[in-house]
Backbone bond lengths (Angstrom), bond angles and torsions (degrees), N, CA, C in turn:
res aa  C-N    CA-C-N  psi(-1)  N-CA   C-N-CA  omega(-1)  CA-C   N-CA-C  phi
1 X - - - 1.466 - - 1.527 110.81 -
2 X 1.349 115.32 -42.59 1.464 119.55 -179.72 1.523 110.79 -62.86
3 X 1.367 115.77 -37.22 1.459 120.10 -179.85 1.516 110.41 -64.41
4 X 1.346 116.66 -42.32 1.460 120.34 178.96 1.518 110.78 -62.00
5 X 1.324 115.36 -39.45 1.482 119.82 -179.72 1.525 110.58 -63.61
6 X 1.349 116.06 -44.14 1.466 119.67 179.82 1.529 111.18 -62.30
7 X 1.343 116.22 -42.48 1.463 120.12 177.50 1.511 110.98 -60.62
8 X 1.326 115.67 -42.43 1.471 120.51 179.69 1.520 111.38 -61.93
9 X 1.344 115.00 -42.89 1.475 119.66 179.94 1.528 110.07 -63.42
10 X 1.357 115.63 -43.38 1.463 119.23 179.58 1.524 111.56 -61.25
11 X 1.331 116.16 -40.51 1.462 120.20 178.74 1.519 111.12 -62.38
12 X 1.324 115.91 -42.86 1.470 120.21 179.18 1.527 110.64 -61.88
13 X 1.370 115.39 -44.60 1.470 119.98 -179.87 1.527 110.39 -60.46
14 X 1.341 115.34 -45.30 1.467 119.09 -179.96 1.514 112.11 -62.23
15 X 1.325 116.12 -41.06 1.464 120.05 178.91 1.523 110.99 -63.29
16 X 1.336 116.28 -40.65 1.477 119.95 179.79 1.525 110.32 -66.08
17 X 1.377 115.11 -46.09 1.474 119.34 -177.36 1.522 111.03 -61.46
18 X 1.362 115.91 -50.98 1.462 118.82 -177.50 1.515 111.78 -71.58
19 X 1.327 115.89 -28.90 1.464 119.24 175.64 1.508 110.99 -65.68
20 X 1.330 116.42 -42.09 1.472 120.95 178.29 1.522 110.35 -66.79
21 X 1.352 116.50 -40.30 1.468 119.98 179.27 1.518 110.76 -62.64
22 X 1.348 115.75 -42.82 1.468 119.58 179.49 1.512 110.44 -61.10
23 X 1.351 115.48 -41.94 1.467 119.03 178.99 1.511 110.54 -65.53
24 X 1.383 115.84 -40.95 1.463 119.90 179.02 1.517 111.11 -61.91
25 X 1.363 116.80 -45.34 1.457 120.70 179.04 1.520 110.82 -61.99
26 X 1.346 116.58 -39.34 1.463 120.13 179.41 1.520 110.78 -64.84
27 X 1.370 115.26 -39.60 1.467 119.58 179.44 1.521 111.64 -62.97
28 X 1.351 116.17 -29.00 1.455 119.78 -178.63 1.522 112.36 -80.13
29 X 1.319 116.86 -17.88 1.463 120.30 -178.45 1.520 110.09 -69.25
30 X 1.344 119.30 144.74 1.459 121.45 175.10 1.523 110.04 -64.90
31 X 1.339 116.38 154.37 1.458 117.74 -178.61 1.527 110.54 -66.30
32 X 1.333 115.49 169.13 1.468 120.65 -171.94 1.518 112.56 -58.36
33 X 1.353 116.37 -38.25 1.460 120.20 -179.09 1.527 111.26 -64.57
34 X 1.348 116.16 -42.88 1.466 120.17 179.64 1.523 110.46 -68.05
35 X 1.352 116.49 -39.90 1.468 119.12 177.81 1.526 110.89 -58.08
36 X 1.334 116.57 -41.21 1.462 120.83 -179.99 1.525 110.40 -63.68
37 X 1.351 116.61 -40.86 1.466 119.63 -179.43 1.524 111.95 -69.21
38 X 1.350 116.85 -33.26 1.456 120.17 179.74 1.529 110.63 -61.14
39 X 1.330 116.36 -32.29 1.470 119.35 178.78 1.523 111.11 -75.48
40 X 1.341 117.19 -15.00 1.462 121.56 -178.99 1.526 111.77 -95.25
41 X 1.333 116.16 -44.78 1.457 121.30 -178.22 1.530 110.61 -89.94
42 X 1.326 115.60 143.91 1.467 120.59 179.86 1.525 110.10 -102.18
43 X 1.340 117.72 136.86 1.473 119.00 170.48 1.525 108.35 -66.46
44 X 1.308 116.63 137.49 1.469 121.03 -172.44 1.524 111.39 -106.75
45 X 1.335 117.09 144.31 1.471 120.01 179.54 1.520 111.64 -69.55
46 X 1.316 115.07 159.86 1.463 120.74 -179.68 1.525 110.81 -69.18
47 X 1.342 115.62 137.72 1.458 119.01 178.23 1.534 111.30 -74.74
48 X 1.344 117.22 -1.71 1.467 119.63 173.00 1.528 111.26 -61.52
49 X 1.341 116.10 -21.67 1.464 120.30 179.28 1.525 111.10 -57.61
50 X 1.347 117.15 -33.23 1.462 120.90 -179.47 1.533 111.00 -67.94
51 X 1.342 116.05 -25.00 1.463 119.41 -178.14 1.525 112.68 -93.77
52 X 1.334 116.06 8.86 1.465 121.18 -174.35 1.524 111.93 -55.90
53 X 1.324 117.60 -38.40 1.471 120.69 -176.65 1.533 112.15 -112.11
54 X 1.321 116.82 23.56 1.474 119.27 -175.67 1.530 111.50 -61.40
55 X 1.334 116.82 -27.40 1.464 119.42 -177.30 1.527 113.52 -69.84
56 X 1.333 118.29 -10.23 1.472 119.03 176.52 1.524 110.80 -74.98
57 X 1.329 116.80 -14.52 1.465 120.58 -178.73 1.528 110.54 -90.74
58 X 1.309 115.23 154.04 1.455 121.37 177.50 1.526 109.78 -65.43
59 X 1.334 116.24 141.76 1.476 121.05 -178.20 1.526 110.79 -58.49
60 X 1.328 118.00 -35.61 1.471 120.10 -178.38 1.529 110.76 -66.43
61 X 1.341 116.50 -31.66 1.465 119.59 176.93 1.531 111.02 -73.05
62 X 1.334 116.34 -37.90 1.470 120.34 176.65 1.528 109.44 -64.95
63 X 1.342 115.63 -43.47 1.466 119.17 -179.17 1.518 111.58 -64.89
64 X 1.333 117.07 -32.35 1.469 120.64 178.73 1.525 111.11 -62.04
65 X 1.334 116.36 -25.21 1.465 120.92 -179.47 1.520 112.63 -78.69
66 X 1.340 117.41 -1.28 1.472 120.91 -179.55 1.527 111.98 -105.76
67 X 1.328 117.69 7.48 1.463 120.36 -170.36 1.531 114.42 -86.43
68 X 1.327 117.65 -14.85 1.471 118.96 178.25 1.527 109.88 -66.52
69 X 1.341 118.07 152.89 1.473 119.88 174.44 1.526 110.47 -58.24
70 X 1.324 116.87 150.88 1.469 120.56 177.62 1.522 108.97 -58.37
71 X 1.316 115.90 129.07 1.470 122.45 -174.48 1.523 111.38 -65.72
72 X 1.333 115.43 135.02 1.468 120.99 175.63 1.516 108.85 -136.18
73 X 1.337 115.05 128.49 1.459 120.88 178.45 1.518 109.26 -103.57
74 X 1.322 116.04 168.60 1.452 120.78 174.61 1.525 108.54 -62.31
75 X 1.340 117.53 145.62 1.455 121.07 -170.10 1.524 113.97 -84.35
76 X 1.336 116.02 95.94 1.458 122.44 162.85 1.520 106.00 -152.25
77 X 1.316 117.62 166.63 1.466 120.08 -171.76 1.525 113.22 -59.50
78 X 1.353 120.55 -48.55 1.476 118.64 -179.42 1.527 112.89 -58.99
79 X 1.340 116.45 -43.64 1.465 118.88 -178.50 1.528 111.71 -72.40
80 X 1.336 116.51 -31.31 1.463 119.31 175.31 1.529 111.23 -65.82
81 X 1.323 116.71 -37.33 1.474 120.19 176.96 1.525 110.25 -63.71
82 X 1.323 116.80 -43.51 1.461 120.90 176.76 1.530 110.17 -59.76
83 X 1.339 116.67 -46.45 1.468 121.22 -178.43 1.526 111.24 -63.58
84 X 1.332 117.25 -37.30 1.466 119.98 178.57 1.531 110.51 -62.70
85 X 1.324 116.80 -38.37 1.457 120.15 175.20 1.517 111.91 -62.70
86 X 1.342 115.94 -42.88 1.474 120.96 177.58 1.527 110.03 -58.96
87 X 1.335 116.74 -47.05 1.469 120.77 -177.52 1.530 111.92 -64.02
88 X 1.337 116.60 -38.09 1.462 119.54 -179.40 1.524 110.64 -64.32
89 X 1.327 116.59 -41.64 1.469 120.48 176.01 1.534 110.27 -64.02
90 X 1.336 116.14 -43.59 1.469 120.05 179.07 1.528 111.82 -61.21
91 X 1.337 115.90 -37.97 1.466 119.87 -178.55 1.529 111.51 -64.67
92 X 1.333 116.58 -35.85 1.464 120.03 177.91 1.531 109.82 -64.12
93 X 1.341 116.44 -43.16 1.467 120.40 179.16 1.526 110.40 -64.99
94 X 1.336 116.20 -43.59 1.465 120.37 -178.83 1.525 111.23 -64.04
95 X 1.337 117.25 -34.91 1.466 119.36 178.57 1.521 110.64 -68.66
96 X 1.344 117.43 -34.85 1.468 120.58 178.34 1.528 111.68 -71.34
97 X 1.331 116.45 -28.26 1.471 119.05 179.81 1.528 111.52 -93.88
98 X 1.357 115.99 2.31 1.470 121.79 178.24 1.526 112.46 59.62
99 X 1.342 115.66 36.94 1.463 121.18 -176.28 1.533 109.73 -93.97
100 X 1.335 115.88 90.40 1.465 121.37 -174.67 1.524 112.33 -63.82
101 X 1.333 116.69 -42.29 1.459 120.38 -178.68 1.531 110.63 -60.78
102 X 1.316 115.29 -45.41 1.466 119.97 179.92 1.529 110.98 -63.20
103 X 1.320 116.71 -41.81 1.456 120.83 -179.73 1.529 111.95 -63.96
104 X 1.304 116.98 -38.49 1.468 120.09 177.46 1.531 110.86 -64.50
105 X 1.333 116.03 -42.41 1.471 120.51 177.87 1.523 110.78 -61.73
106 X 1.332 116.36 -43.93 1.465 120.91 -179.24 1.522 111.13 -66.96
107 X 1.327 116.30 -39.63 1.465 120.84 179.74 1.521 110.64 -60.79
108 X 1.329 116.25 -43.42 1.475 121.06 178.91 1.518 110.90 -63.63
109 X 1.324 116.39 -43.88 1.467 120.44 -178.40 1.534 111.11 -68.24
110 X 1.317 116.81 -38.32 1.462 120.41 178.43 1.522 111.33 -64.63
111 X 1.321 116.44 -36.17 1.464 120.39 178.24 1.532 110.37 -63.56
112 X 1.329 116.22 -41.93 1.474 120.21 178.05 1.524 111.15 -62.30
113 X 1.335 115.67 -44.96 1.466 119.97 -175.85 1.517 112.27 -67.19
114 X 1.331 117.31 -42.95 1.458 119.17 -179.42 1.528 110.84 -63.41
115 X 1.327 117.00 -32.83 1.471 119.99 176.55 1.530 110.31 -67.29
116 X 1.324 117.14 -42.08 1.467 121.29 -179.83 1.532 111.77 -65.59
117 X 1.347 115.90 -33.11 1.460 120.38 -178.27 1.527 111.49 -84.12
118 X 1.349 116.20 -14.79 1.457 120.08 -178.03 1.513 112.79 89.96
119 X 1.332 117.55 23.52 1.460 122.00 -178.54 1.530 110.96 -119.21
120 X 1.348 116.23 25.80 1.457 118.78 -173.92 1.526 112.88 -63.66
121 X 1.343 117.87 -28.58 1.465 119.33 -178.74 1.524 110.76 -62.11
122 X 1.342 116.79 -37.45 1.454 120.69 179.17 1.534 110.62 -64.85
123 X 1.331 116.15 -39.85 1.465 118.85 -177.29 1.526 111.26 -80.85
124 X 1.343 116.98 -42.93 1.460 119.93 -175.42 1.523 112.16 -60.31
125 X 1.331 115.52 -32.26 1.458 119.75 179.92 1.519 111.46 -64.70
126 X 1.339 116.50 -28.29 1.461 120.65 -178.26 1.529 112.93 -111.32
127 X 1.347 116.24 -12.20 1.457 120.48 -173.00 1.513 114.22 -55.48
128 X 1.338 117.18 -50.29 1.463 120.60 -179.20 1.515 111.25 -65.45
129 X 1.347 116.02 -38.42 1.465 119.74 178.26 1.523 111.14 -62.90
130 X 1.344 116.00 -39.61 1.462 119.61 179.49 1.524 110.51 -60.11
131 X 1.323 116.35 -46.31 1.468 120.21 -178.15 1.525 111.36 -63.83
132 X 1.332 116.10 -38.11 1.471 119.90 177.51 1.525 110.65 -64.45
133 X 1.332 116.45 -42.71 1.473 120.58 179.08 1.523 111.00 -63.32
134 X 1.331 116.27 -38.92 1.468 120.15 178.59 1.524 110.03 -63.86
135 X 1.333 116.12 -48.17 1.465 120.74 -178.53 1.526 111.47 -61.39
136 X 1.336 116.53 -39.66 1.466 120.76 -177.02 1.525 112.54 -90.01
137 X 1.345 115.96 2.34 1.465 122.86 177.09 1.531 112.23 57.21
138 X 1.325 115.65 42.95 1.463 121.06 175.79 1.526 107.55 -90.91
139 X 1.316 115.72 77.74 1.457 121.51 -167.95 1.521 113.36 -65.90
140 X 1.316 117.22 -41.87 1.467 119.12 -179.45 1.522 110.98 -67.41
141 X 1.337 116.55 -42.84 1.467 120.32 177.29 1.521 110.43 -62.81
142 X 1.324 115.86 -38.80 1.456 120.89 -179.76 1.524 111.15 -62.16
143 X 1.333 116.13 -46.34 1.459 119.09 -178.86 1.535 111.56 -65.22
144 X 1.320 116.09 -37.06 1.469 119.58 176.43 1.524 111.07 -64.89
145 X 1.340 116.16 -39.52 1.465 120.29 179.49 1.523 110.85 -67.11
146 X 1.341 116.57 -40.13 1.465 120.44 177.33 1.526 110.84 -62.83
147 X 1.324 115.44 -39.31 1.458 120.02 179.22 1.533 110.55 -65.64
148 X 1.332 115.69 -40.14 1.472 120.34 178.08 1.517 110.70 -63.75
149 X 1.331 116.06 -45.51 1.466 120.19 179.19 1.514 111.00 -60.81
150 X 1.324 116.75 -46.36 1.463 121.12 -179.76 1.520 110.63 -58.56
151 X 1.322 115.51 -46.31 1.467 120.53 -177.46 1.535 111.15 -65.25
152 X 1.344 117.10 -40.28 1.461 120.07 -178.25 1.526 111.62 -67.77
153 X 1.330 116.40 -39.74 1.465 119.83 178.04 1.527 109.99 -65.71
154 X 1.330 116.51 -45.86 1.472 120.10 178.60 1.527 110.67 -60.47
155 X 1.340 116.69 -44.36 1.464 120.65 -178.95 1.525 111.40 -62.97
156 X 1.346 116.23 -39.83 1.464 118.39 -178.96 1.529 110.68 -66.59
157 X 1.325 116.94 -42.04 1.461 120.00 177.94 1.525 110.57 -62.68
158 X 1.325 116.62 -43.20 1.473 120.98 -179.65 1.532 110.83 -66.40
159 X 1.354 116.35 -49.83 1.466 120.31 -175.25 1.527 112.49 -65.56
160 X 1.337 116.63 -27.79 1.466 119.77 179.56 1.529 112.05 -88.09
161 X 1.335 116.69 3.02 1.461 119.85 177.29 1.515 114.50 79.49
162 X 1.351 117.24 13.88 1.468 120.43 178.47 1.530 109.08 -87.98
163 X 1.329 115.42 64.06 1.462 120.83 -173.15 1.526 112.43 -68.22
164 X 1.338 117.16 -29.64 1.465 120.01 176.78 1.527 109.96 -62.23
165 X 1.338 115.52 -52.07 1.462 120.14 -177.78 1.528 111.68 -68.89
166 X 1.318 116.74 -35.24 1.464 121.34 174.43 1.530 109.58 -57.68
167 X 1.332 116.61 -48.47 1.467 121.24 -179.06 1.524 110.99 -63.14
168 X 1.343 117.19 -41.70 1.466 120.08 -177.67 1.526 111.36 -68.67
169 X 1.330 117.54 -36.24 1.465 119.03 176.52 1.528 110.51 -64.59
170 X 1.336 116.44 -43.89 1.472 119.49 178.76 1.524 110.99 -67.11
171 X 1.348 117.38 -35.17 1.456 120.22 175.69 1.522 110.38 -61.42
172 X 1.343 117.12 -42.49 1.461 120.59 177.63 1.514 112.12 -61.34
173 X 1.340 116.37 -43.73 1.453 120.33 -179.67 1.516 112.68 -66.36
174 X 1.330 116.38 -45.86 1.463 120.05 -179.80 1.527 111.73 -68.20
175 X 1.336 116.69 -36.40 1.469 120.35 178.70 1.522 110.70 -63.17
176 X 1.342 116.35 -46.45 1.466 119.61 -179.10 1.525 111.94 -71.09
177 X 1.330 116.78 -37.58 1.468 119.59 177.45 1.526 110.16 -61.32
178 X 1.326 115.91 -45.19 1.471 120.89 178.11 1.529 110.66 -62.92
179 X 1.327 115.94 -45.21 1.461 121.71 -177.68 1.521 111.97 -60.15
180 X 1.324 115.86 -50.40 1.465 119.78 -174.95 1.535 112.45 -74.23
181 X 1.331 116.98 -37.42 1.460 118.28 -179.95 1.524 111.67 -72.01
182 X 1.331 117.11 -34.42 1.472 119.73 174.87 1.531 109.60 -65.58
183 X 1.329 116.12 -39.26 1.472 121.65 177.04 1.525 110.84 -61.30
184 X 1.342 116.16 -47.38 1.468 121.15 -179.13 1.538 111.06 -64.64
185 X 1.334 115.91 -44.55 1.468 120.36 -177.84 1.527 111.81 -65.27
186 X 1.333 116.57 -29.22 1.468 120.56 -179.32 1.526 111.87 -76.95
187 X 1.339 117.59 -27.01 1.462 121.06 -176.12 1.537 112.13 -65.09
188 X 1.305 116.30 -39.92 1.464 120.45 -179.02 1.523 106.05 -133.55
189 X 1.338 115.12 73.90 1.459 122.12 -164.18 1.527 115.08 -67.16
190 X 1.325 114.65 127.17 1.461 123.92 166.40 1.519 105.28 -140.20
191 X 1.311 116.67 124.93 1.465 120.69 -175.53 1.529 111.87 -52.93
192 X 1.319 116.49 -41.57 1.471 121.24 -177.25 1.523 111.75 -57.85
193 X 1.340 116.48 -36.48 1.466 120.33 -177.01 1.524 113.41 -73.37
194 X 1.328 116.62 -12.48 1.467 119.35 -179.76 1.527 112.41 -85.84
195 X 1.338 116.86 -6.31 1.469 120.43 -177.27 1.524 112.79 -60.27
196 X 1.330 116.86 -29.68 1.463 120.48 -177.48 1.530 112.01 -62.84
197 X 1.339 116.35 -18.90 1.469 120.36 179.49 1.528 112.38 -84.50
198 X 1.314 116.92 -1.50 1.457 121.12 -178.50 1.538 109.27 -77.40
199 X 1.328 115.98 80.15 1.471 123.17 -172.83 1.526 110.76 -123.51
200 X 1.316 116.50 48.03 1.475 120.91 -176.81 1.530 112.09 -61.03
201 X 1.331 116.14 -42.65 1.466 119.58 -177.49 1.513 112.60 -60.79
202 X 1.325 115.99 -41.93 1.471 119.89 -179.69 1.520 111.32 -64.78
203 X 1.328 117.10 -42.95 1.466 119.33 -179.34 1.528 111.32 -69.48
204 X 1.332 117.37 -28.75 1.462 119.96 171.76 1.530 110.28 -62.33
205 X 1.334 116.11 -44.79 1.464 120.89 -179.99 1.528 111.16 -66.58
206 X 1.337 115.83 -41.23 1.470 119.71 176.94 1.525 110.91 -58.27
207 X 1.327 115.98 -46.84 1.464 120.26 179.82 1.525 111.17 -63.00
208 X 1.336 116.30 -39.70 1.451 119.68 177.40 1.518 111.84 -60.49
209 X 1.323 116.55 -42.91 1.465 120.75 178.03 1.527 111.87 -66.38
210 X 1.327 116.28 -41.30 1.474 119.67 178.94 1.525 110.43 -62.15
211 X 1.321 116.56 -40.04 1.465 120.13 179.38 1.530 111.37 -68.43
212 X 1.334 116.70 -26.79 1.464 120.78 -178.61 1.532 112.59 -77.60
213 X 1.329 117.01 -17.86 1.467 120.11 179.05 1.521 109.42 -67.29
214 X 1.331 116.09 126.22 1.474 119.54 -175.27 1.522 113.68 -129.58
215 X 1.337 117.00 15.13 1.460 119.91 179.76 1.531 109.85 -72.95
216 X 1.339 116.66 125.63 1.468 121.48 -176.74 1.520 112.50 -56.21
217 X 1.347 115.80 -40.30 1.461 118.73 -176.48 1.529 111.99 -65.22
218 X 1.335 116.45 -15.24 1.464 119.86 -177.22 1.527 112.11 -108.66
219 X 1.340 117.07 -46.22 1.471 119.25 -173.64 1.520 112.65 -67.67
220 X 1.334 117.18 -17.76 1.469 119.93 178.93 1.526 112.91 -93.22
221 X 1.333 115.95 -1.11 1.468 120.01 178.12 1.531 109.67 -80.67
222 X 1.323 116.07 131.84 1.462 120.59 -176.88 1.529 111.79 -61.07
223 X 1.342 117.28 -37.92 1.464 119.43 -178.45 1.529 110.59 -63.72
224 X 1.334 117.31 -34.73 1.455 121.01 179.69 1.530 110.33 -71.65
225 X 1.326 116.03 -43.62 1.471 120.86 178.42 1.523 109.98 -58.90
226 X 1.327 116.33 -47.43 1.470 120.48 -177.50 1.524 112.45 -69.48
227 X 1.329 117.17 -33.37 1.465 119.29 179.39 1.524 110.47 -64.91
228 X 1.340 117.81 -34.00 1.470 120.52 176.41 1.522 110.97 -67.39
229 X 1.342 116.38 -40.85 1.474 120.67 177.74 1.532 109.98 -60.51
230 X 1.322 115.86 -43.75 1.467 120.73 -178.51 1.526 111.51 -70.02
231 X 1.331 117.13 -36.46 1.465 120.47 177.81 1.529 110.38 -63.72
232 X 1.337 116.51 -36.76 1.472 120.27 176.31 1.527 110.56 -65.36
233 X 1.330 116.26 -35.59 1.469 120.28 178.23 1.528 110.50 -68.00
234 X 1.342 116.63 -38.58 1.469 120.84 175.42 1.524 109.61 -59.56
235 X 1.320 115.90 -46.93 1.466 121.13 -179.71 1.533 110.74 -59.17
236 X 1.336 116.69 -39.33 1.471 120.60 179.95 1.525 110.82 -63.62
237 X 1.322 117.83 -40.30 1.472 120.66 177.68 1.526 109.88 -65.60
238 X 1.331 116.61 -44.05 1.461 120.27 -179.59 1.528 111.82 -62.29
239 X 1.319 116.14 -33.27 1.469 120.42 -179.65 1.534 112.24 -77.36
240 X 1.339 116.56 -10.51 1.470 120.47 178.48 1.529 110.97 -99.97
241 X 1.338 116.33 28.72 1.464 120.82 -178.10 1.529 111.17 -62.86
242 X 1.320 114.96 159.03 1.461 122.02 178.64 1.530 107.82 -103.81
243 X 1.326 116.12 84.73 1.468 120.86 -177.27 1.533 111.06 55.56
244 X 1.321 115.02 50.82 1.481 126.81 179.25 1.526 113.94 73.16
245 X 1.339 119.21 3.58 1.461 121.31 174.12 1.529 108.82 -113.25
246 X 1.347 115.47 172.41 1.456 120.46 -177.40 1.527 110.15 -132.77
247 X 1.328 115.74 144.97 1.464 121.45 177.87 1.523 109.37 -75.98
248 X 1.312 116.16 167.65 1.468 119.06 177.07 1.522 111.40 -64.25
249 X 1.323 117.40 -36.59 1.470 119.78 176.85 1.528 110.83 -61.81
250 X 1.324 116.11 -39.33 1.468 119.24 178.49 1.530 111.19 -68.03
251 X 1.314 116.15 -38.44 1.468 119.10 177.41 1.526 110.68 -62.26
252 X 1.324 116.52 -42.79 1.464 120.54 178.39 1.536 110.58 -63.10
253 X 1.325 116.89 -37.99 1.461 120.18 178.92 1.531 111.09 -68.19
254 X 1.318 117.36 -36.60 1.465 120.22 176.73 1.527 110.97 -65.44
255 X 1.338 116.55 -39.95 1.471 120.07 175.75 1.526 109.87 -62.21
256 X 1.337 116.37 -44.01 1.459 121.92 -178.38 1.537 111.53 -62.70
257 X 1.333 116.81 -48.13 1.466 121.06 -177.33 1.527 111.78 -67.50
258 X 1.322 116.91 -42.93 1.471 119.42 179.98 1.525 111.07 -68.37
259 X 1.330 117.07 -33.00 1.477 120.22 175.15 1.528 110.70 -64.32
260 X 1.327 116.04 -37.48 1.463 120.27 178.35 1.530 111.83 -67.99
261 X 1.339 116.70 -36.33 1.470 118.62 175.77 1.524 109.81 -61.58
262 X 1.334 116.84 -45.84 1.469 120.64 178.69 1.523 111.09 -60.24
263 X 1.321 115.94 -40.67 1.467 120.19 -179.14 1.528 111.06 -64.57
264 X 1.329 117.98 -35.99 1.474 121.02 179.30 1.519 110.70 -60.25
265 X 1.322 117.45 -39.74 1.467 120.84 -178.29 1.526 112.32 -73.99
266 X 1.326 117.24 -7.33 1.459 121.15 176.60 1.524 112.49 -94.37
267 X 1.347 116.93 -6.79 1.463 120.55 -176.75 1.526 111.53 -81.48
């Protein structure tokens, strides 16, 4: 009888433990609306992939890509997310060219944008460290910190179900990465060096996410409508590659189209 009682008690304990775990796991799951959106929106790869072979280029050509004024979009959350993506891509280029002045300007602008978007905690935690790394010229640590910041901001937008803003931030990063790397590759042209721009799959995913955005306040904005048209044009150029490389004319067209996307977000 005592043995049966002990078995019964153990069964009850197990049921309580696993019952609580099941409830805990359920509590951690995103709500039904977010789950539905996750099946619609695709997680996007890091635009750092475009900079994978940046070191094959001359430093003076990389530095030439940092000479434009710091990008500023019209002030609202969607456009600020796009601009933050642009700045993150620019910061990677500036760190490779060892441009301290540019990095300080970008750091200040990124701090403003993250506050406007409501993500200041992610930036403030690393903001002072970034400035110290810039001053002390700890370039490798700086790039790792920028990568961490980028990933944390993207993860927070994704995990909170802000898929529209997540997509726009990645669009900003990929647009600027494409723009600047096409610019650099065109300056001292070698077909082999243009292969890094062969990112058709990513632009397919970007377009899919842009098409999935259905918020009235955004889909009726002319800048958003036109940015989708231009993104499709970028994809068309990428799909016309020459055995995974691109001609100088194609590189110039990629610079032109990506510049137009950036300009739309400034209207």
